[in-house]
C-alpha positions in Angstrom: 122.6 24.4 43.2 124.4 25.7 40.2 122.4 28.4 38.4 122.4 26.6 35.0 121.5 23.3 36.6 118.7 25.1 38.6 117.3 26.7 35.4 117.1 23.4 33.6 115.8 21.5 36.7 113.0 24.0 36.8 111.9 22.8 33.3 111.5 19.1 34.5 108.1 17.7 35.2 107.4 16.0 38.6 108.5 12.6 37.5 111.8 13.7 36.0 112.4 16.0 38.9 112.2 12.9 41.2 114.5 11.0 38.8 117.0 13.8 39.0 116.9 14.1 42.8 117.3 10.4 43.2 120.1 10.2 40.7 121.9 13.1 42.3 121.6 11.4 45.8 123.0 8.2 44.5 126.0 9.9 42.7 126.7 12.1 45.8 126.7 9.0 48.1 128.3 6.3 46.0 130.9 8.5 44.3 131.5 10.7 47.5 131.2 13.8 45.4 130.1 17.3 46.5 126.3 17.8 46.0 126.8 20.5 43.3 129.0 18.1 41.2 126.5 15.2 41.8 123.6 17.4 40.6 125.5 18.4 37.4 126.2 14.7 36.7 122.6 13.8 37.5 121.2 16.4 35.2 123.4 15.2 32.3 122.1 11.7 32.9 118.5 12.9 32.8 119.0 15.0 29.6 120.7 12.1 27.9 117.7 9.9 28.6 115.1 12.6 28.1 116.4 15.1 25.5 112.9 16.5 25.0 113.6 18.7 28.1 115.8 20.9 26.0 114.1 20.5 22.6 110.6 21.0 23.6 109.5 18.0 21.6 108.7 14.5 22.8 108.6 11.4 20.7 106.3 8.7 22.1 105.7 5.2 21.2 102.0 4.4 21.6 99.6 1.5 21.3 96.4 2.2 19.5 93.9 -0.3 18.4 96.4 -3.2 18.7 99.0 -1.4 16.6 102.1 0.5 17.7 102.8 3.9 16.4 105.3 6.8 17.1 104.0 10.3 17.8 105.7 13.6 18.2 104.3 16.2 20.5 105.2 19.6 21.9 102.7 19.2 24.8 103.1 15.9 26.6 100.2 16.5 29.0 97.8 17.3 26.0 99.1 14.2 24.1 98.5 12.0 27.1 94.9 13.3 27.6 94.3 12.9 23.8 95.6 9.4 23.8 93.5 8.4 26.7 90.3 9.9 25.0 91.0 7.9 21.8 91.9 4.7 23.7 95.6 4.9 23.1 98.2 3.9 25.6 101.7 5.4 26.0 104.4 2.8 25.9 107.6 4.8 26.3 109.6 7.9 25.4 111.9 7.5 22.4 115.1 9.3 21.8 114.5 10.9 18.4 118.2 11.0 17.5 118.7 7.3 18.2 115.6 6.4 16.3 116.7 8.3 13.2 120.3 7.1 13.4 119.6 3.4 14.2 116.3 2.7 12.4 116.5 5.0 9.5 120.3 5.4 8.8 120.4 9.1 9.7 117.5 10.3 7.5 113.8 9.7 7.8 110.6 10.9 6.1 107.8 12.2 8.2 104.3 11.7 6.9 101.6 14.0 8.3 98.9 12.1 10.0 96.7 12.4 13.1 96.0 9.7 15.6 
């Protein structure tokens, strides 16, 4: 495995690591590419869908008391435990850049609040 790919793959959680491995296998087989090349492309795909791997911040859409909120965290495991304790449910990861660009025209205000 390419050294840079290896370093970034080491930062992936178990679920994203499985996603990466599956995607690399599909690319290698379907495109008939060498494994190293397939792994590079698979990592780019994972990073495009889950940019929090590089930024260290995760934007989550959550449901809490029949309302939908967005929450930003630097510790996804802690955030999931916290949500569970307060009766919240994680809906999905969100791409922060896409959210700001498409829903807020490139600029948004962040109000400080706790769940």
